[in-house]
C-alpha positions in Angstrom: 5.6 -18.3 -7.0 2.4 -19.3 -5.3 0.1 -21.6 -7.2 -2.1 -19.3 -9.4 -4.9 -21.8 -9.2 -7.0 -20.7 -6.3 -7.5 -23.3 -3.6 -10.3 -22.2 -1.2 -9.6 -22.4 2.5 -11.7 -25.0 4.5 -13.9 -22.2 5.8 -14.7 -21.0 2.3 -15.4 -24.5 1.1 -17.8 -24.9 4.1 -19.5 -21.6 3.3 -20.0 -22.6 -0.3 -21.5 -25.9 0.7 -23.7 -24.2 3.2 -25.1 -21.9 0.6 -25.8 -24.9 -1.7 -27.5 -26.8 1.1 -29.7 -23.8 2.0 -30.7 -23.5 -1.7 -31.6 -27.2 -1.9 -33.5 -27.0 1.3 -35.7 -24.1 0.0 -36.3 -25.9 -3.3 -37.4 -29.1 -1.5 -39.3 -27.4 1.3 -40.1 -23.7 0.5 -41.7 -23.1 3.9 -38.2 -23.4 5.5 -36.9 -20.3 3.7 -36.6 -18.3 7.0 -34.3 -21.0 8.5 -32.3 -21.1 5.3 -31.9 -17.4 5.2 -31.0 -17.2 8.8 -28.2 -19.8 8.3 -26.8 -18.0 5.3 -26.9 -14.6 7.1 -25.1 -16.2 10.1 -22.4 -17.5 7.7 -21.9 -14.0 6.2 -21.5 -12.5 9.7 -18.9 -15.1 10.5 -17.0 -14.3 7.3 -17.1 -10.6 8.1 -15.8 -11.1 11.6 -12.9 -13.3 10.3 -12.0 -10.6 7.8 -11.7 -8.1 10.7 -9.1 -10.4 12.3 -5.9 -9.5 10.4 -3.9 -12.5 11.7 -6.5 -15.0 10.8 -5.7 -17.9 8.5 -9.4 -18.9 8.0 -9.8 -17.0 4.7 -6.6 -18.3 3.2 -2.8 -18.5 3.7 -1.4 -15.7 5.8 2.1 -15.1 7.0 2.0 -14.3 10.7 5.4 -15.9 11.3 8.3 -16.7 9.1 8.6 -20.3 7.7 10.3 -23.0 9.7 13.6 -22.8 7.8 13.9 -19.0 8.6 13.1 -19.7 12.2 15.8 -22.3 12.4 18.3 -19.6 11.1 17.2 -17.2 13.9 15.7 -14.8 11.4 13.0 -12.2 12.0 11.3 -9.7 9.8 10.8 -6.0 10.1 7.9 -4.7 7.9 7.3 -1.0 7.4 4.0 0.2 6.0 2.3 3.2 4.3 5.4 4.9 2.7 7.5 6.0 1.2 7.7 9.2 3.1 10.5 11.7 2.2 10.7 13.0 5.7 10.9 9.7 7.5 12.0 6.9 5.1 15.6 8.2 4.7 16.1 8.3 8.4 14.8 4.7 8.7 17.2 3.6 5.9 20.2 5.1 7.7 19.3 3.3 10.9 18.9 0.0 9.2 22.3 0.5 7.6 23.9 1.0 11.0 22.6 -2.3 12.2 23.1 -4.2 8.9 19.3 -5.0 9.1 17.1 -5.7 6.1 13.4 -4.7 6.0 10.3 -5.2 3.8 8.7 -1.9 2.9 5.0 -2.3 2.1 4.6 0.8 -0.1 1.4 2.5 -1.4 1.5 2.7 -5.2 0.5 6.3 -5.5 3.0 7.4 -2.9 5.7 5.4 -4.6 4.8 7.2 -7.9 5.3 10.5 -6.2 8.7 9.5 -4.7 10.2 7.0 -7.2 13.8 7.8 -6.3 13.1 6.9 -2.7 11.6 3.6 -3.7 14.7 2.8 -5.8 16.9 3.8 -2.8 15.1 1.3 -0.6 15.9 -1.5 -3.1 19.5 -0.2 -3.7 20.2 -0.6 0.0 19.2 -4.2 0.0 15.6 -4.0 1.2 12.4 -5.1 -0.5 9.4 -3.1 -1.7 6.1 -5.0 -1.4 2.5 -4.3 -2.3 0.3 -2.3 0.1 -2.3 -1.5 -2.6 -2.4 1.5 -5.0 -4.5 3.9 -3.0 -4.8 2.4 0.5 -8.6 2.8 0.5 -10.1 2.8 4.0 -13.0 0.7 2.7 -10.7 -1.9 1.1 -12.4 -4.8 3.0 -15.7 -3.8 1.5 -14.5 -3.9 -2.1 -15.6 -6.4 -4.7 -13.3 -8.7 -6.6 -12.8 -6.5 -9.7 -12.0 -3.5 -7.5 -9.5 -5.5 -5.4 -7.9 -6.8 -8.6 -7.5 -3.3 -10.0 -6.0 -2.0 -6.7 -3.5 -4.8 -6.4 -2.6 -5.0 -10.1 -2.1 -1.2 -10.3 0.3 -1.3 -7.4 2.1 -4.3 -8.8 2.7 -2.4 -12.1 3.6 0.8 -10.4 6.1 -0.7 -8.0 7.7 -3.0 -10.6 8.1 -0.2 -13.1 9.9 1.9 -10.4 12.1 -0.7 -8.7 12.5 -3.4 -11.4 11.2 -6.0 -9.0 7.6 -7.3 -8.8 6.4 -7.5 -5.3 5.9 -11.0 -3.9 3.9 -10.1 -0.8 0.7 -8.1 -0.1 -0.6 -6.5 3.1 -4.1 -5.2 3.2 -4.8 -1.7 4.4 -5.2 -1.9 8.1 -4.9 -5.7 7.7 -8.6 -6.0 7.0 -9.9 -8.1 4.1 -12.8 -10.1 2.8 -13.1 -13.6 1.2 -12.7 -12.2 -2.3 -9.1 -11.2 -1.7 -7.5 -14.7 -1.7 -8.4 -15.6 -5.3 -7.0 -12.3 -6.4 -3.7 -13.0 -4.6 -3.5 -16.4 -6.3 -4.1 -14.8 -9.7 -1.4 -12.2 -9.2 1.1 -14.6 -7.5 1.1 -12.7 -4.2 1.3 -14.0 -0.6 -0.6 -12.3 2.1 1.5 -11.1 5.1 0.3 -9.8 8.4 2.5 -9.7 11.5 3.4 -11.3 14.8 3.5 -8.0 16.7 2.6 -4.4 15.9 3.4 -1.2 17.7 0.3 0.8 16.9 2.7 3.5 16.0 0.2 5.4 13.9 -1.9 6.0 17.0 0.5 6.2 19.9 3.3 8.7 20.5 4.5 6.8 23.6 7.8 5.5 22.4 8.3 3.0 25.3 4.8 1.5 24.9 5.3 1.1 21.2 8.7 -0.6 21.7 7.4 -2.9 24.4 4.5 -4.1 22.2 7.1 -5.0 19.5 9.6 -6.7 21.8 7.1 -8.7 23.9 7.5 -12.3 22.9 10.2 -11.5 20.4 11.6 -14.8 19.0 12.8 -16.4 15.8 10.3 -16.1 13.1 8.6 -12.9 14.4 7.2 -10.4 11.9 7.2 -6.9 13.3 5.1 -4.0 12.0 6.0 -0.3 12.1 5.1 2.7 9.8 7.2 5.2 8.0 4.0 6.7 6.4 1.2 8.0 8.6 3.6 7.8 11.6 2.4 9.2 14.9 4.6 11.9 16.5 6.2 12.0 19.9 5.5 15.0 22.1 8.6 16.5 20.6 7.3 16.1 17.1 9.6 13.2 16.1 8.1 10.3 14.1 7.6 7.4 16.5 9.4 4.9 14.3 12.6 7.1 14.4 12.6 6.9 18.2 11.6 3.3 18.5 13.7 1.6 15.8 17.1 1.8 17.4 15.9 0.1 20.6 14.2 -2.7 18.6 17.3 -3.2 16.4 19.6 -3.3 19.4 17.3 -5.8 21.3 17.2 -8.1 18.3 21.0 -8.0 18.0 21.4 -8.8 21.7 19.1 -11.8 21.2 21.2 -13.0 18.2 18.3 -12.5 15.9 18.8 -11.3 12.3 16.4 -9.1 10.4 15.8 -10.3 6.8 13.3 -9.4 4.1 10.2 -11.6 3.7 11.4 -12.7 0.3 14.7 -13.8 1.8 12.8 -15.9 4.3 11.3 -17.8 1.3 14.7 -19.4 0.6 
């Protein structure tokens, strides 16, 4: 488990020090308050911009690739967000079975509660269910620490009660976050995971374009992102993931890469 004692990232330490220096400067020389305020506001703008960069490591640890040991074993990870979806997830599970591939499903707590048997089926087939928040709030990156804690803890309890396994990883809705997330993750023993490549398959119904985004630069340690929930549809009405996944799985097999769960990559 991750160390539950929060260890601020260097940028956060620098930000805290900057606030203290600004306060001291105003106490010593009150006439400089405009400069101090300007510096503090600039720091806040920087933190917001970093939070809008899902693959950033500046706010704390973030899995954008698998660890070195997993890379050495030619392992890659398929992560599937926003489910479970009773119309899509079973099709995805059948495809994964055909290729003997394992995936990490980042499930939304309230959806899991509506489809508990489907969550249990994900685990029964050898995959992992991870934490994607309880409600998938579109304003998640604007939430305070207590609200973030409630969202993540509720999802932890929901998913653990259904599957019998506590999630080890968290992915923020849309990948967006703020500096208050990292101490919550430490408290709950969760690791933040983003991705190496995403298909934008909630927006695009172009199967070939989605597939090329995922396969471009595919190599050991890659973490790929697709969606079984909120999936875009092809012109024929088929969920994009259903059309894209066979080609991605076949390409990985041809490259002698093996899909594993994120929690397997910890070993």
